[in-house]
N, C-alpha and C positions, 0 to 999 in steps of 0.2 A: 558417486558416477554409478553404469548401471553391471547388471553382473552381465562375465562375460568371456571368454572360451574359447575350448578346442571346435567352437557350434561354429565359430565366429567365419568369418571371410576366409582370413588367410592364416587358421589355421596355428594358432598362434595361441599363446596362454597370455591376453593379452592385459586381464588384472593382474599378474604375478609384474609384469613389466610399470604396470602405473603404477605397483604400489611400493616397489624398487625403486621408482623414480620419482614421487613423491616424496618418502624420506629420506633420499639422497636432498633435498632441494629445501628441508625443512616444512614442509607440510604435515600435515594429517594425511588420514586418507577412511574411503569408510565406501558404504553399496546401497547400491536402492534398490529396494526387493518388492514386488508386486506379489502380496501373497496371501490378496484372493483375485484379484482377478490376471485371465488369463485367458486368452483370444487362439491359442495353438492349444492347449490341451486337455484334454478330453476330461471333462469334472469343474476343471475350472473356471470361474464366472465370466459367462461371455464366450466360452470357447463350445466346443465341440460337445454336442449330446449323448454320441458313441464312442465308443473305443471301435478301437481298429478290427477288433475280431468283432464285432455290430452287436455289441452288449452295453444295457445301461452306463451310459457313465454316471459317478457320484461323485459328489466332493471328495467321499474322508479318503476315497480310492488316489485323486487330488494328492491330497494333500504330504501323505503318505509317504509318494513313491517320487514325488515332487517336489509340492512347498519345503515340506521341511527337510528332504538329505538338501537341496538348494541351498538353504537355510542354513545349514551344520556348513555344506564345504566353504561357505564365505567366512561362518566368524572362524573357523580351524585351522584351513590351507593360507592364507592369506596372510598373518602375521599381526598385530595388535593395529586395531580398531579405531577409529575417534567418534563415525557413526553406520549405525542399522539403518536408514531413512524406511521405513517400510512407508506404501502406499497403496491406497484405495482401498483398504479394510471390507466396506459395505457388512453388506451379511454373511462375513465369516463368523459360528459359532464362537464365544465364545472362548469355553475350550483349548480350541487351536491356539490365537494368541494367544492364552495361559502361556501354550507348550512351546512358543516362540520365543517368547520373552522371559520366562527360564531355562532356555536353550543360551537368550545372549547375552544373561545376564549369568549364566554357569562360565560359555566359554569367551567374555571379552567384556570384562564386569568393568569397566571403564570406559565401556560403548555407550553413547550416548542413542537414548530408543524417542525419535518426535512423535504427538498424539497419532499420527495418524494407522498407529500401531492399530488403534482400536482401543474400545472401556475404559477409556479412563488410564491410561497406564503407559502413558511415555511422561519422557523427564519437561518437555518444555514442548507446548502448544505450536504447531504452522500451521497458519491460517490459510484459506481459502489462497488456489493460485493465483497467483498477480493482486492479490488484494494487499493496499497498501492502504493502510485505515487514518480513517478521517482524527482518529480520537486519540489520548493516551489510552495504552491496552495492564494492564496490571500482568504479575507473575513473568516469566522469561516462555519467550515467545519469538516465533521469525513468521517473514513475509515468505512466502518460497514466489522467488519471479524468473521472468527468464528474457534476454537479449534481445527477442526476436519477436510474433506470434505462437510460436512453438516449440515443445518441449524434446522435439529430437531433429537430428538435421530436417530440411523441405523442400529441396531445391528452387520452386518458390515463390518461399519467407525471405527477401531480404527488406522488410521491414523495423530495422538494427532498431534498434532505441542508440539516440548518438550519446554522445557525452556528458553532456549538459542534463536531459530526461534520464539516462542511469544514475547522476548522482544524487535528482532531484529526490527518487527514489530510496536510493541512499541514504541521503540525509533526511529526513520523512522517517522514514521509519527508524535510525537512531532515534531521530528527536518525537517520535512515540513512545518511545524506550526497549524495542526489538533489534533480533538483527537481522541484515539483509542477505538472503542467500540469492543467486543469480543463476542462471542456468544456458548453459553455451554446448551447442549440438553439435558437435566432429562432422562434417561429412566419410562416405565413405575408405578414404587415406588417414582416419585420424587426425584431420587439420578442420583447422578453428577458421572460418571462409576471411578473408586478407580485413570484409570493411568490419563486421566483427572487435578482430582482433584490435584495427586499429581507432576504434569508437574504445572499446574495452582499455588500451593502451593510452590514452589522453585523458580518459580518469583516471585512473591510475597515479598518471604526472600527477593531478590536478589534487588527489586524497595524496603522494608524498609529500609538496607541496604545502602541506595544510592535515598529517595527522589527529593535531588536538581534538577535531574537528566529529573525527570518527575513533579513532584508540581510544577507549577505558571509559567514552566519552558516552555522561546523562540521556537522561530525556527533558523537553524544554521545560520551560515553568509553565507554560502554555500550553493550552490541551488543544490545541491546532496549530495549522501551518498558518503564518501572514501572507496576506497578500503580493511583501516583498520576496520570501523565502520563506526561510524557517533557523530556531533558535535548536544549537545541543548545549551540551555543561559538562564545563572538565570542576570536580570537583564542586563542593556548596554555594559556590561564589564567583565562580567563569562564568562568563554565555557569549558562545559564539556566534555569531546572525550570520547566517548565510547567504546575502544578499545573490537574492537569478535574475528579480523583473527594475531593477534602482531606477523606483519613480524619476520622472522628468527633471523637480525640485528641489533633487538630492534631500527630502525631508523622510530617514523610518523612524518609522510610530513605532510606541513601544506599548500597548495601550496597558492600563493597570497596574501597572507597576510601580508597583510604592516604596520598596527600599530604594533608597539613595546611589546613583553612581557617581562611582570613586573615580575614576576612568573609561575613558574610549577611544578603541588604533585600531588605524589599518594599515598594515603592512605599518609604515616609520611614519605615518603621519596621523599625529592627533586631531580627534572629533571632537566636535562643538558639542555639548549636552544641555538641553534647560528642561525644565520640567513644563510639560502643556495636560493640561486638567488633571483626569487623572489618570497621566504614567508620565511618560517622558520620548523625546525627542530625538533625535542624531540630524547632523545636517553633515553629507557626505559627498566631495571632492568631486567633478563630474571625471577627474582622469585618473579615478581612481578605483572607478568599476568595471574596468575591462579584461579581457578571458569570462572563463565557462561562469563561473561565481564569485561574488566577491569577501572575503571576510574580514569582519571586524569582534574584536573583543574589548569584548566588557566585562570590568571589575564595580564589582557590585560592595557594598559596604554591607551585608551580611547576606542571609539567608535570600531568595528570591522568593517575598512576597507577593502575589498577582489578581488583578481582580477579576475574575473569570468570564469578565459581561463577552459579550460574540462582536468585536470589535467593526464598525464600520470607520474606515479607511478616506482621508477625499483628496488622495492622489493617485486610487490606482484601482481598478477594476476588485472589485467585493465582495466574491460570491458563495453565499448563504444559503447551504447545504439543511437539506429535509433532515438530516440526519441532530442536528444541532436546535432545532423547531420544535415545538407543542403543537399535534392533532388532538382536536375537539372537533367528534362528530366526523369523524373520518383512520381510518385504519393507518398507520406507521409501520412499517416492517425494512424491514434487509432483504433487496434480493439477490439474486447469481446469474447470471447464465449466460450460453457459449456466444460472439458469434460465429466464428468457425469451428474446426472444432481442436479442443485447447486451448483452445482463447475466450479466457474469461473475462468479462465482468464484473463491476461489484456496485450496487445503490443503496441506498437505505431510500424509500418512496412514499409520500399520503398520497392512498387512494382510497378510493371506496365509498367518497364521500356525499355526505346526506345533503336535505336542502338547505341543514346549517352545519356543515362542514368547514371545519377551518385548520390552517394551516399559521402557525402563531411564531413568531420570533424575538426574542428581549434583545434589544444590540445596543452599543453604546458606540451615538455618531460623534466621532471626534472634532469635527466642524460641520454647522449646520449650512444648508441651497439648495441648491433645486438636482435630485438625483436622475440619473436614465434610469427604468425600469426595465428589469425583460424578467422572463419567465423560464425556464426550461421544462419543458414536459414532455409524455404522447401520452395517446390516443385515437380514438375514432373522427371523423366530420370537423369540426368546427367548435369549438371551447370558448367561453367568456367565463373569463377572468374578471374577478374584482380588488382589488391593491390599497389594502388603507392602512393609514397608519395614528397612530394616538392621540395628534393635534388633527386629526379633519381632516388631513388630504388623501383624494383616492383616484383610484383610474378604474375604468371599467374596458373593457376590450374583447373584441372577439377578435379571435386566430385561427388557424386552418391548429391541427396534428396529426400525426404518423405515429405507426409503430414504431420509431425510434427515441430515446431522448432526439426533440432539440430544442436550441432556443431562441424566439420569438420576441423583438420588443412589446415594451407593453403602451411605452407610457414617460411620464415624468410627472414627479415626482417632488414637490414643493417640504421640507423638515428646515422648521424656521428658529431652533437650537437647538445646539449642541446639549448630549449625555444621554438616558437612559430612554430612551422610546421603545413601543410594539409594533410590531408590522403583521398584518394577516395578508394572506390573502385565502378567497374563495370561490370555491367554483360554479355560476351562477346558473349556467347552463350547459347540455349538455353530456352525450355520455359518462356518469357520474360514475356507474361501477367501475368504467376501463379505465378513466383518463385517471394517468399517475403524477401527479408530480416531482420532481428532485430536487431543483433550489432553485431559490429569487438571486439578481443578479444586481447590485447598485452602485452604478458607475456615478461623481462628482461632476457635473458643465465646469468645466475650465471657467 
């Protein structure tokens, strides 16, 4: 929770009431504190440059007179804390961060510190705001998300994540090996907006019915999500397949799975499994895929051994992110930006193209056939892209570009044989310095 108290509109000890209520309900309690950035306090980062008396404001005075005393208060006046969640360290001097760390360690020895305290002093890593990673992350970490696009209450922001989206992001975080932190901004009366409550409760009902998917679950043996959904594990040999987008033909592919499958069940229904090329496929009944997401429990004969090659599924659309591509003669980097205040977006892009620049994917095509191709990119004017396969199939097409990432159809490629292939994308003409590619989409023609 954010820091509050006598200065709040109701002039009540809000923090103490919340602390008591959380402990009564058996919940952990902690504080959020922005220790460097302060828009109202003279000397704080982003705050007034002068004190009320007209003298020059200094960060040291802000730290001594406001920041440190408030952190001491929250660490000594509200009982045991589970976490002190510092944020926006910016360019705060290291010696000040050390003082805050030592204060928390001394007064709240069991409280966790996130990485946003600064200088690598946290107990775990907090990723960027609203960042759900596309690939497994090592160590202890969390995704810090919000239930709409804002971090506090905003009367105009009703873009609530619906139950499926909440569950998608939660399951994806667990499947990549992390913990999911979800923000909900109460209004001025301390109420969570009704629609937000409804969506959260619906997601909660699903979690209550499928606790093994989340609680105590480990990451997926695949390094990224599947087109149909995602995977978490219980123990060493139990997979939970969470199917958000069941394919029309009812076939779920587990590409590259070498370990034998002992059994697969959805609710009380036994699922047929068979070896398919370099993996396994399951046939699920259509009537068993209702609700927010279906869960298939797969028991393996041993610890999962998986070929990590990125798969192209034949019965769903496949998004090949540039995160998984190799850049040759171009620059690959992660970028982050705000769409509006507080609404962060994250992407790995390939840009700054040389004349010989390429984005290259190595993929496992599960079934051959004709595939429609689209590219998601941004840039200026009109861009000419070329897509080729290692079999010699080629598309070259000119499309418009905008300042925002958008998907554009390119054409149809014929992939003659299943198995491992190399796909290349090149920018043949246009503003190479500005053009930025985010992903390649492949969808098999029925």
